[in-house]
LUMMARVO-446867 format. One line per field, with one value per residue: residue number from 1; z, y negated, x of N, C-alpha, C in turn. Coordinates in nm, 2 decimals, m for minus. Atoms other than C-alpha are relative to their C-alpha. Layout:
<rs>
k = (NUM | ...)
n_zz = (Z | ...)
n_yy = (Y | ...)
n_xx = (X | ...)
ca_zz = (Z | ...)
ca_yy = (Y | ...)
ca_xx = (X | ...)
c_zz = (Z | ...)
c_yy = (Y | ...)
c_xx = (X | ...)
</rs>
This chain:
<rs>
k = (1 | 2 | 3 | 4 | 5 | 6 | 7 | 8 | 9 | 10 | 11 | 12 | 13 | 14 | 15 | 16 | 17 | 18 | 19 | 20 | 21 | 22 | 23 | 24 | 25 | 26 | 27 | 28 | 29 | 30 | 31 | 32 | 33 | 34 | 35 | 36 | 37 | 38 | 39 | 40 | 41 | 42 | 43 | 44 | 45 | 46 | 47 | 48 | 49 | 50 | 51 | 52 | 53 | 54 | 55 | 56 | 57 | 58 | 59 | 60 | 61 | 62 | 63 | 64 | 65 | 66 | 67 | 68 | 69 | 70 | 71 | 72 | 73 | 74 | 75 | 76 | 77 | 78 | 79 | 80 | 81 | 82 | 83 | 84 | 85 | 86 | 87 | 88 | 89 | 90 | 91 | 92 | 93 | 94 | 95 | 96 | 97 | 98 | 99 | 100 | 101 | 102 | 103 | 104 | 105 | 106 | 107 | 108 | 109 | 110 | 111 | 112 | 113 | 114 | 115 | 116 | 117 | 118 | 119 | 120 | 121 | 122 | 123 | 124 | 125 | 126 | 127 | 128 | 129 | 130 | 131 | 132 | 133 | 134 | 135 | 136 | 137 | 138 | 139 | 140 | 141 | 142 | 143 | 144 | 145 | 146 | 147 | 148 | 149 | 150 | 151 | 152 | 153 | 154 | 155 | 156 | 157 | 158 | 159 | 160 | 161 | 162 | 163 | 164 | 165 | 166 | 167 | 168 | 169 | 170 | 171 | 172 | 173 | 174 | 175 | 176 | 177 | 178 | 179 | 180 | 181 | 182)
n_zz = (m0.09 | 0.08 | m0.03 | m0.12 | m0.13 | m0.05 | m0.09 | m0.11 | m0.07 | m0.06 | m0.10 | m0.12 | m0.06 | m0.07 | m0.13 | m0.11 | m0.03 | m0.05 | m0.13 | m0.07 | m0.08 | m0.12 | m0.15 | m0.02 | m0.17 | m0.09 | 0.03 | 0.06 | 0.12 | m0.03 | m0.01 | m0.16 | m0.04 | 0.02 | m0.05 | m0.14 | m0.03 | 0.01 | m0.11 | m0.08 | 0.00 | 0.00 | m0.13 | m0.08 | 0.02 | m0.07 | m0.13 | m0.03 | 0.00 | m0.10 | m0.15 | m0.13 | m0.03 | 0.02 | 0.11 | 0.06 | m0.07 | 0.08 | 0.09 | 0.10 | 0.08 | 0.10 | 0.06 | 0.08 | m0.01 | m0.14 | m0.05 | m0.12 | m0.05 | m0.15 | m0.04 | m0.12 | 0.00 | m0.15 | m0.02 | 0.03 | 0.12 | 0.14 | 0.09 | 0.08 | 0.19 | 0.13 | 0.07 | 0.09 | 0.14 | 0.12 | 0.08 | 0.11 | 0.10 | 0.06 | 0.03 | m0.12 | m0.02 | m0.15 | m0.10 | m0.14 | m0.08 | m0.13 | m0.08 | m0.17 | m0.07 | m0.09 | m0.04 | m0.10 | 0.08 | m0.03 | m0.03 | 0.09 | m0.04 | 0.04 | 0.14 | 0.06 | m0.04 | 0.08 | 0.18 | m0.01 | m0.02 | 0.13 | 0.11 | m0.02 | 0.05 | 0.14 | 0.03 | m0.03 | 0.11 | 0.14 | m0.02 | m0.01 | 0.14 | 0.00 | 0.00 | 0.09 | m0.06 | 0.08 | 0.01 | m0.20 | m0.02 | m0.13 | m0.05 | m0.17 | m0.08 | m0.12 | m0.04 | 0.03 | 0.18 | 0.08 | 0.13 | 0.12 | 0.16 | 0.05 | m0.01 | 0.08 | m0.07 | m0.18 | m0.07 | 0.02 | m0.08 | m0.12 | m0.02 | m0.01 | m0.13 | m0.05 | 0.04 | m0.04 | m0.16 | m0.06 | 0.00 | m0.13 | m0.01 | 0.04 | m0.14 | 0.03 | 0.16 | 0.06 | 0.14 | 0.08 | 0.14 | 0.05 | 0.08 | 0.15 | 0.09 | 0.13)
n_yy = (0.03 | 0.07 | 0.11 | m0.03 | m0.11 | 0.09 | 0.15 | m0.06 | m0.02 | 0.12 | 0.06 | m0.10 | 0.02 | 0.15 | m0.02 | m0.06 | 0.09 | 0.13 | m0.11 | m0.03 | 0.09 | 0.05 | m0.05 | m0.09 | 0.03 | m0.02 | 0.03 | 0.16 | 0.04 | 0.07 | 0.16 | 0.05 | m0.03 | 0.09 | 0.15 | m0.01 | 0.00 | 0.13 | 0.09 | m0.08 | 0.05 | 0.12 | 0.05 | m0.05 | 0.09 | 0.15 | m0.01 | 0.06 | 0.08 | 0.08 | m0.01 | m0.07 | m0.10 | m0.12 | m0.02 | m0.13 | m0.09 | 0.04 | m0.11 | 0.04 | m0.08 | 0.10 | m0.06 | 0.07 | 0.14 | 0.01 | 0.02 | 0.00 | 0.03 | m0.05 | 0.02 | 0.09 | 0.13 | 0.04 | 0.11 | 0.02 | 0.09 | m0.09 | m0.10 | 0.09 | 0.02 | m0.13 | 0.02 | 0.13 | m0.03 | m0.11 | 0.07 | 0.09 | m0.03 | m0.03 | m0.11 | m0.07 | 0.01 | 0.01 | m0.05 | m0.08 | 0.03 | m0.10 | 0.03 | 0.01 | 0.10 | m0.04 | 0.12 | m0.07 | m0.09 | m0.14 | m0.08 | m0.08 | m0.13 | m0.01 | 0.00 | m0.13 | m0.09 | 0.05 | m0.06 | m0.15 | m0.05 | 0.03 | m0.14 | m0.08 | 0.03 | m0.04 | m0.19 | m0.07 | 0.02 | m0.08 | m0.14 | m0.03 | m0.03 | 0.10 | 0.17 | 0.03 | 0.06 | 0.10 | 0.14 | 0.02 | 0.04 | m0.01 | 0.05 | m0.03 | 0.10 | m0.03 | m0.11 | 0.02 | m0.05 | 0.05 | m0.05 | 0.09 | m0.03 | m0.04 | m0.14 | m0.03 | m0.01 | m0.03 | m0.13 | 0.01 | 0.14 | m0.08 | m0.12 | 0.01 | 0.02 | m0.11 | m0.08 | 0.08 | 0.02 | m0.12 | 0.03 | 0.02 | 0.13 | 0.10 | 0.06 | 0.02 | 0.02 | 0.10 | m0.03 | 0.14 | m0.05 | 0.02 | m0.06 | 0.01 | 0.02 | m0.02)
n_xx = (0.08 | 0.09 | 0.00 | 0.08 | m0.08 | m0.09 | 0.05 | 0.03 | m0.12 | m0.05 | 0.11 | m0.02 | m0.11 | m0.01 | 0.09 | m0.09 | m0.09 | 0.04 | 0.04 | m0.12 | m0.05 | 0.10 | m0.02 | 0.09 | 0.05 | m0.10 | m0.15 | 0.00 | m0.05 | m0.14 | m0.03 | 0.02 | m0.11 | m0.11 | 0.05 | 0.00 | m0.14 | m0.06 | 0.03 | m0.08 | m0.12 | 0.01 | 0.05 | m0.10 | m0.11 | 0.06 | m0.01 | m0.12 | m0.06 | 0.03 | m0.07 | 0.08 | m0.07 | 0.00 | 0.02 | 0.01 | 0.09 | 0.12 | 0.00 | 0.09 | 0.06 | 0.11 | 0.11 | 0.06 | 0.00 | 0.03 | m0.13 | 0.03 | m0.16 | m0.02 | m0.14 | 0.01 | m0.06 | m0.05 | 0.07 | 0.13 | m0.05 | m0.04 | 0.14 | 0.08 | m0.10 | m0.02 | 0.10 | 0.01 | m0.09 | 0.06 | 0.10 | m0.07 | m0.08 | 0.07 | 0.03 | 0.03 | 0.13 | 0.02 | m0.14 | 0.07 | m0.14 | m0.02 | m0.16 | m0.01 | m0.10 | m0.10 | m0.10 | m0.13 | m0.10 | m0.04 | m0.14 | m0.03 | 0.03 | 0.14 | 0.00 | m0.06 | 0.11 | 0.11 | 0.01 | 0.00 | 0.14 | 0.05 | m0.05 | 0.09 | 0.14 | m0.01 | m0.01 | 0.13 | 0.09 | m0.01 | 0.02 | 0.17 | 0.14 | 0.13 | m0.08 | m0.07 | m0.12 | m0.04 | 0.04 | 0.01 | m0.13 | m0.03 | m0.11 | m0.03 | m0.08 | 0.03 | 0.09 | 0.11 | 0.02 | 0.10 | 0.03 | 0.05 | 0.03 | 0.16 | 0.07 | 0.14 | 0.14 | m0.01 | m0.04 | m0.14 | m0.03 | 0.00 | m0.10 | m0.13 | 0.01 | m0.03 | m0.14 | m0.08 | 0.02 | m0.07 | m0.14 | m0.06 | m0.03 | 0.10 | 0.09 | 0.11 | 0.02 | 0.10 | 0.06 | 0.07 | 0.02 | 0.13 | 0.06 | m0.04 | 0.14 | 0.00)
ca_zz = (m4.83 | m4.90 | m4.81 | m4.58 | m4.37 | m4.36 | m4.24 | m3.98 | m3.87 | m3.81 | m3.65 | m3.39 | m3.33 | m3.27 | m3.01 | m2.83 | m2.84 | m2.70 | m2.42 | m2.33 | m2.27 | m2.06 | m1.74 | m1.56 | m1.19 | m1.05 | m1.24 | m1.39 | m1.75 | m1.85 | m1.93 | m1.55 | m1.45 | m1.61 | m1.49 | m1.12 | m1.16 | m1.26 | m0.99 | m0.75 | m0.84 | m0.87 | m0.52 | m0.39 | m0.55 | m0.38 | m0.03 | m0.08 | m0.19 | 0.08 | 0.46 | 0.62 | 0.86 | 0.82 | 0.45 | 0.36 | 0.62 | 0.44 | 0.24 | m0.08 | m0.27 | m0.56 | m0.72 | m1.00 | m0.91 | m0.52 | m0.29 | 0.04 | 0.26 | 0.57 | 0.77 | 1.05 | 1.10 | 1.38 | 1.38 | 1.33 | 1.07 | 0.85 | 0.83 | 0.72 | 0.45 | 0.31 | 0.25 | 0.12 | m0.13 | m0.25 | m0.32 | m0.52 | m0.74 | m1.07 | m1.17 | m0.79 | m0.73 | m0.35 | m0.05 | 0.23 | 0.49 | 0.72 | 0.85 | 1.24 | 1.44 | 1.63 | 1.80 | 2.01 | 1.87 | 1.82 | 1.94 | 1.68 | 1.86 | 1.83 | 1.46 | 1.40 | 1.59 | 1.40 | 1.05 | 1.20 | 1.30 | 0.96 | 0.77 | 1.00 | 0.93 | 0.56 | 0.58 | 0.76 | 0.50 | 0.21 | 0.38 | 0.43 | 0.17 | 0.29 | 0.21 | m0.09 | 0.04 | m0.27 | m0.21 | 0.19 | 0.27 | 0.62 | 0.84 | 1.22 | 1.47 | 1.82 | 1.79 | 1.65 | 1.27 | 1.04 | 0.73 | 0.42 | 0.05 | m0.14 | m0.09 | m0.27 | 0.02 | 0.41 | 0.46 | 0.31 | 0.54 | 0.84 | 0.75 | 0.71 | 1.06 | 1.21 | 1.03 | 1.14 | 1.54 | 1.52 | 1.47 | 1.81 | 1.91 | 1.76 | 2.04 | 1.83 | 1.45 | 1.29 | 0.96 | 0.72 | 0.45 | 0.19 | 0.00 | m0.38 | m0.55 | m0.86)
ca_yy = (2.65 | 2.52 | 2.17 | 2.30 | 2.52 | 2.24 | 1.95 | 2.22 | 2.29 | 1.94 | 1.85 | 2.15 | 2.06 | 1.66 | 1.78 | 2.02 | 1.74 | 1.47 | 1.75 | 1.78 | 1.45 | 1.33 | 1.34 | 1.60 | 1.57 | 1.70 | 1.60 | 1.26 | 1.17 | 1.14 | 0.75 | 0.72 | 0.92 | 0.68 | 0.38 | 0.52 | 0.58 | 0.22 | 0.06 | 0.30 | 0.16 | m0.19 | m0.20 | m0.03 | m0.28 | m0.57 | m0.42 | m0.42 | m0.74 | m0.88 | m0.91 | m0.63 | m0.44 | m0.09 | m0.12 | 0.22 | 0.39 | 0.25 | 0.56 | 0.46 | 0.66 | 0.55 | 0.75 | 0.58 | 0.22 | 0.28 | 0.20 | 0.39 | 0.28 | 0.45 | 0.49 | 0.29 | m0.08 | m0.28 | m0.57 | m0.62 | m0.89 | m0.66 | m0.43 | m0.71 | m0.82 | m0.50 | m0.49 | m0.84 | m0.75 | m0.42 | m0.62 | m0.88 | m0.64 | m0.64 | m0.34 | m0.24 | m0.18 | m0.13 | m0.10 | 0.14 | 0.03 | 0.32 | 0.16 | 0.24 | m0.04 | 0.08 | m0.21 | m0.01 | 0.09 | 0.44 | 0.63 | 0.78 | 1.11 | 1.01 | 0.94 | 1.28 | 1.45 | 1.28 | 1.38 | 1.75 | 1.75 | 1.59 | 1.90 | 2.12 | 1.98 | 2.00 | 2.36 | 2.45 | 2.27 | 2.43 | 2.79 | 2.73 | 2.88 | 2.63 | 2.26 | 2.16 | 2.01 | 1.81 | 1.57 | 1.54 | 1.26 | 1.31 | 1.07 | 1.08 | 0.82 | 0.91 | 1.25 | 1.11 | 1.27 | 1.07 | 1.24 | 1.05 | 1.10 | 1.21 | 1.55 | 1.74 | 1.77 | 1.75 | 2.07 | 2.00 | 1.69 | 1.95 | 2.22 | 1.97 | 1.84 | 2.19 | 2.31 | 1.99 | 1.99 | 2.37 | 2.27 | 2.29 | 1.94 | 1.75 | 1.50 | 1.38 | 1.37 | 1.05 | 1.20 | 0.91 | 1.14 | 1.05 | 1.23 | 1.20 | 0.99 | 1.12)
ca_xx = (2.11 | 1.76 | 1.68 | 1.38 | 1.60 | 1.88 | 1.63 | 1.51 | 1.86 | 1.93 | 1.62 | 1.67 | 2.03 | 1.95 | 1.65 | 1.92 | 2.17 | 1.90 | 1.79 | 2.13 | 2.21 | 1.89 | 1.82 | 1.63 | 1.45 | 1.75 | 2.05 | 2.16 | 2.23 | 2.58 | 2.51 | 2.35 | 2.68 | 2.91 | 2.70 | 2.72 | 3.09 | 3.16 | 2.96 | 3.14 | 3.44 | 3.32 | 3.16 | 3.49 | 3.71 | 3.49 | 3.53 | 3.92 | 3.96 | 3.79 | 3.92 | 3.71 | 3.85 | 3.91 | 3.80 | 3.93 | 3.71 | 3.41 | 3.28 | 3.08 | 2.84 | 2.59 | 2.30 | 2.12 | 2.23 | 2.16 | 2.47 | 2.49 | 2.79 | 2.88 | 3.19 | 3.32 | 3.44 | 3.55 | 3.30 | 2.90 | 3.07 | 3.24 | 2.93 | 2.73 | 3.00 | 3.03 | 2.67 | 2.66 | 2.98 | 2.79 | 2.47 | 2.67 | 2.80 | 2.64 | 2.41 | 2.36 | 1.99 | 1.99 | 2.23 | 2.16 | 2.41 | 2.50 | 2.85 | 2.91 | 3.06 | 3.35 | 3.54 | 3.78 | 4.14 | 4.22 | 4.55 | 4.75 | 4.68 | 4.28 | 4.32 | 4.52 | 4.21 | 3.95 | 4.10 | 4.14 | 3.79 | 3.68 | 3.85 | 3.68 | 3.34 | 3.41 | 3.52 | 3.19 | 3.00 | 3.17 | 3.14 | 2.73 | 2.50 | 2.27 | 2.49 | 2.62 | 2.95 | 3.03 | 2.75 | 2.83 | 3.08 | 3.23 | 3.38 | 3.51 | 3.60 | 3.63 | 3.46 | 3.17 | 3.07 | 2.90 | 2.74 | 2.66 | 2.56 | 2.25 | 2.09 | 1.82 | 1.56 | 1.49 | 1.60 | 1.97 | 1.95 | 1.88 | 2.12 | 2.40 | 2.34 | 2.34 | 2.63 | 2.84 | 2.70 | 2.84 | 3.19 | 3.39 | 3.50 | 3.22 | 3.05 | 2.78 | 2.64 | 2.51 | 2.31 | 2.28 | 2.23 | 1.95 | 1.74 | 1.78 | 1.50 | 1.38)
c_zz = (m0.01 | 0.08 | 0.12 | 0.10 | 0.06 | 0.11 | 0.15 | 0.10 | 0.07 | 0.09 | 0.13 | 0.07 | 0.08 | 0.12 | 0.10 | 0.04 | 0.09 | 0.15 | 0.07 | 0.07 | 0.07 | 0.14 | 0.08 | 0.16 | 0.06 | m0.04 | m0.09 | m0.16 | m0.01 | 0.00 | 0.17 | 0.07 | 0.01 | 0.07 | 0.16 | 0.06 | m0.03 | 0.11 | 0.15 | 0.01 | 0.02 | 0.13 | 0.08 | m0.01 | 0.07 | 0.14 | 0.01 | m0.05 | 0.09 | 0.14 | 0.09 | 0.05 | 0.00 | m0.13 | m0.07 | 0.09 | m0.02 | m0.13 | m0.09 | m0.11 | m0.07 | m0.08 | m0.08 | 0.03 | 0.16 | 0.05 | 0.14 | 0.06 | 0.11 | 0.04 | 0.15 | m0.05 | 0.14 | 0.06 | m0.10 | m0.17 | m0.10 | m0.04 | m0.09 | m0.10 | m0.08 | m0.06 | m0.10 | m0.14 | m0.07 | m0.06 | m0.10 | m0.15 | m0.13 | m0.05 | 0.13 | 0.01 | 0.14 | 0.08 | 0.09 | 0.09 | 0.14 | 0.10 | 0.15 | 0.03 | 0.11 | 0.02 | 0.07 | m0.10 | 0.00 | 0.02 | m0.16 | 0.01 | m0.03 | m0.15 | m0.06 | 0.05 | m0.04 | m0.11 | 0.02 | m0.02 | m0.13 | m0.07 | 0.06 | m0.03 | m0.15 | m0.03 | 0.02 | m0.10 | m0.12 | 0.03 | 0.01 | m0.11 | 0.01 | m0.04 | m0.13 | 0.01 | m0.09 | 0.01 | 0.13 | 0.01 | 0.17 | 0.07 | 0.14 | 0.06 | 0.13 | 0.06 | m0.08 | m0.18 | m0.07 | m0.16 | m0.08 | m0.15 | m0.03 | m0.03 | m0.08 | 0.06 | 0.15 | 0.05 | m0.01 | 0.13 | 0.18 | 0.04 | 0.02 | 0.17 | 0.09 | m0.02 | 0.10 | 0.17 | 0.01 | 0.04 | 0.17 | 0.00 | m0.06 | 0.12 | m0.05 | m0.16 | m0.03 | m0.14 | m0.04 | m0.15 | m0.08 | m0.09 | m0.14 | m0.02 | m0.14 | m0.10)
c_yy = (m0.07 | m0.14 | 0.02 | 0.05 | m0.12 | m0.10 | 0.09 | 0.04 | m0.13 | m0.05 | 0.09 | m0.01 | m0.13 | 0.04 | 0.09 | m0.09 | m0.09 | 0.07 | m0.01 | m0.13 | m0.09 | 0.04 | 0.09 | m0.06 | 0.01 | m0.06 | m0.12 | 0.04 | 0.00 | m0.16 | m0.04 | 0.06 | m0.10 | m0.13 | 0.02 | m0.02 | m0.13 | m0.09 | 0.08 | m0.10 | m0.14 | m0.05 | 0.05 | m0.11 | m0.14 | m0.01 | 0.01 | m0.08 | m0.09 | 0.04 | 0.08 | 0.10 | 0.16 | 0.02 | 0.15 | 0.10 | m0.02 | 0.11 | m0.08 | 0.12 | m0.06 | 0.11 | m0.11 | m0.14 | m0.02 | 0.03 | 0.06 | m0.01 | 0.04 | m0.02 | m0.08 | m0.15 | m0.08 | m0.08 | m0.01 | m0.09 | 0.06 | 0.10 | m0.09 | m0.06 | 0.08 | 0.00 | m0.13 | 0.02 | 0.10 | m0.07 | m0.10 | 0.07 | 0.01 | 0.14 | 0.07 | m0.04 | m0.03 | 0.01 | 0.06 | m0.01 | 0.06 | m0.02 | 0.01 | m0.10 | 0.08 | m0.10 | 0.07 | 0.06 | 0.12 | 0.01 | 0.04 | 0.18 | 0.00 | 0.03 | 0.14 | 0.08 | m0.02 | 0.06 | 0.16 | 0.07 | m0.04 | 0.14 | 0.10 | 0.02 | 0.04 | 0.13 | 0.05 | m0.03 | 0.06 | 0.16 | 0.01 | 0.02 | m0.09 | m0.16 | 0.05 | m0.14 | m0.11 | m0.09 | m0.03 | m0.10 | 0.01 | m0.10 | m0.02 | m0.09 | 0.04 | 0.13 | 0.00 | 0.00 | m0.08 | 0.07 | m0.06 | 0.04 | m0.01 | 0.15 | 0.03 | m0.03 | m0.03 | 0.09 | m0.01 | m0.08 | 0.10 | 0.08 | m0.07 | m0.04 | 0.12 | 0.03 | m0.17 | m0.01 | 0.15 | m0.01 | m0.04 | m0.15 | m0.12 | m0.04 | m0.06 | m0.02 | m0.12 | 0.04 | m0.14 | 0.05 | m0.05 | 0.07 | m0.06 | m0.06 | 0.03 | m0.08)
c_xx = (m0.12 | m0.01 | m0.12 | 0.08 | 0.11 | m0.06 | m0.05 | 0.09 | 0.04 | m0.08 | 0.01 | 0.13 | m0.03 | m0.09 | 0.11 | 0.10 | m0.08 | m0.03 | 0.11 | 0.06 | m0.11 | m0.01 | m0.13 | m0.04 | 0.09 | 0.14 | m0.04 | 0.05 | 0.13 | 0.03 | m0.04 | 0.15 | 0.10 | m0.03 | 0.02 | 0.16 | 0.05 | m0.05 | 0.07 | 0.13 | 0.02 | m0.01 | 0.14 | 0.11 | m0.05 | 0.06 | 0.14 | 0.04 | m0.03 | 0.08 | m0.11 | 0.09 | m0.04 | m0.07 | m0.01 | m0.06 | m0.13 | m0.04 | m0.12 | m0.05 | m0.12 | m0.05 | m0.09 | m0.03 | m0.01 | 0.15 | m0.03 | 0.14 | m0.03 | 0.16 | 0.00 | 0.09 | 0.01 | m0.08 | m0.14 | 0.02 | 0.03 | m0.10 | m0.10 | 0.05 | 0.01 | m0.12 | m0.03 | 0.07 | m0.08 | m0.15 | 0.02 | 0.05 | m0.11 | m0.05 | m0.03 | m0.16 | m0.03 | 0.11 | m0.10 | 0.14 | 0.02 | 0.13 | m0.04 | 0.09 | 0.06 | 0.11 | 0.12 | 0.09 | 0.01 | 0.18 | 0.05 | m0.03 | m0.16 | m0.04 | 0.04 | m0.14 | m0.11 | 0.00 | m0.01 | m0.14 | m0.08 | 0.02 | m0.08 | m0.15 | 0.00 | 0.01 | m0.11 | m0.09 | 0.00 | m0.03 | m0.14 | m0.03 | m0.08 | 0.04 | 0.08 | 0.13 | 0.04 | m0.06 | m0.01 | 0.14 | 0.00 | 0.08 | m0.02 | 0.05 | m0.05 | m0.09 | m0.12 | m0.02 | m0.11 | m0.01 | m0.06 | m0.02 | m0.14 | 0.00 | m0.13 | m0.11 | 0.04 | 0.06 | 0.16 | 0.03 | 0.03 | 0.09 | 0.16 | 0.05 | 0.06 | 0.12 | 0.14 | m0.01 | 0.06 | 0.11 | 0.07 | 0.05 | m0.07 | m0.10 | m0.15 | 0.02 | m0.10 | m0.03 | m0.03 | 0.00 | m0.16 | m0.02 | m0.01 | m0.13 | 0.02 | m0.07)
</rs>
């Protein structure tokens, strides 16, 4: 093979490789995904290490360094503590705190009902052609469904709300979905 052809082949391969590893308007670069995964783990670890009520009920999503907290805790102090812990993690650019305070404790039956309702909403989101269920977190407490995560546009936010409201047993939908910033 002559040097010009070889040089052109190498240059072409390099361009394809760089394009495959770069971010697009709608997708993150592999490095961004790894950074967000590390931030997600760090924020979850910070929440678990503190005495926040129902820390396991706090949903954490991360996109390009932006942290979104959602779910349910027992006190306003726990809600603000969770946001402060997330802000203090190195690499976090901003924190959106969509945690809902529910002070009353739940019975075993209510927890079971909420779990079933969460599963029904997730199934409905998966079945809907208008939603990308893998982008949407679902938490339920006392029949109140909270949606969280990052979606492509306002239409996806509306579609997710409509799907969740259509599920029998849902008393209320708190839509805390964020539109991805590009």
